[in-house]
N, C-alpha and C positions, 0 to 999 in steps of 0.2 A: 367463214368458209365452210361450205357444206362437205359432206362425205365424198362426193364425186370429185370436187375440186382438190381435196386432200389426196385422193388416190391418183389423180392426174399429176399433181405436183410431185408426189413420191415417185411415180413412174419416170417423169422427166428427169428428176434428180438421179435416179438409178441409171438411166440411159447416159447421162452426161458423165457420171462416175465411171461407167463401163468403158466409154470412149477414151477417157483420160487414162485409165488403167491399160487399155490396149496400146495406146500411144507410148506409154512409158515402158511397157514390156518390149515392144518392137524396137524402141530406141536403145534399150539395154542390150538386146540381142545383136543389133547392128553394130553397136560399139564393141562388143566382145568379138564379133566377126572381124571388125576393123583392126583390133589388136592382133588377131591371128594373122591377118593379111600383112600387117606391118612386120610381124615376126618373120613371115616367109620372105619378106624383102630385106631382112636383116636391119630393120629399123627398130631401135630400142629407146627406152627412156621417154623423155618428154616428147620427142618427135613421134613416137608411136602413139602417144595420147592425142597429139595434134592430128595425126592421120585418122585415127578412129573417130574423133569428133567431126572431122571433115566428111567422113563417110556418113555419119548420122545426119549432118546437114544436107548432104547429097540425097539422102533418102526422102527428104521432105519435098523434093521436086515433083515426084510422081507417086501415086498410090501403089502399094505392093513393094516387093523386094527385088523385082527384076532389074531395076536401075542400079541397085547396090551390087548385084552379081555382075552386071556388065562393067561397072567401074572397077571391080576387083579383077576381072579378066583383063581389062586394059592395063592395069598397074602391075600385075604379076607376070613373071616370065611364064611361057607356055607350059613348061615342065612342072610348075608349082600349082597349077590350078586346072581342074577339069570338072565336068559335071558329075563325075564319080566321087569327088571329094565331098560334095554337099550331101 
């Protein structure tokens, strides 16, 4: 393997690692948000974990976080969620 191939391989590996890290960070943030939403709906314990995990899976449907926010708006009573909370 020549120097250029090694550099290309290193760049590709770094890119893949960066994407995976971004995915994991976003999933953890959405899960934490899901736990907060569950708390606002008075859901506790294992049910709160199930809700948070469901929200993480919901986030996989579309890029970005807009779908997560829309789902939270649907699930929460109006007085518990507004754009000012975020």
